[in-house]
C-alpha positions, 0 to 999 in steps of 0.5 A, spaced: 205 694 383 209 699 380 207 701 372 213 700 368 214 706 362 220 709 359 221 714 365 222 708 370 229 708 372 229 703 378 224 698 381 224 695 388 226 688 389 224 684 395 227 677 396 225 672 401 229 667 404 226 661 407 231 656 409 228 648 409 231 643 414 235 637 412 229 632 413 224 636 409 230 637 403 231 630 403 224 628 403 222 633 397 228 630 393 226 623 395 219 624 393 221 628 386 226 622 384 220 617 386 215 621 382 220 622 376 221 614 376 214 612 376 211 617 371 217 615 366 215 607 367 209 604 364 203 603 368 199 596 368 193 599 365 196 602 359 195 609 361 202 612 362 206 614 368 202 616 374 195 613 372 195 618 366 195 624 371 197 631 369 202 631 375 198 637 379 196 632 384 203 630 386 205 637 386 199 639 391 201 633 395 208 635 396 206 642 398 202 639 403 208 635 406 212 641 406 208 646 408 204 642 414 207 642 421 211 635 422 208 634 429 201 634 425 203 630 420 205 624 425 199 625 429 195 624 423 199 618 421 198 615 428 191 616 428 190 613 421 194 607 423 190 606 430 183 607 426 185 601 422 186 596 428 
């Protein structure tokens, strides 16, 4: 952190560029659309969209999907399906 006062003429600027794959972008866009549709439609219990949640749970779920390795997610899904059998 740099202190900002009247004598400060310039400040450092750091920009990070982290490109995402087309698959992750499509997944994120699709989930965002689904969540917006779900939150705008009334739920059967009368609690409003997304069961009355604040949306932070959905953000945590989206970030988990976007930040976790696809191989780990696929392995977890396969193991979960096998446990159901």
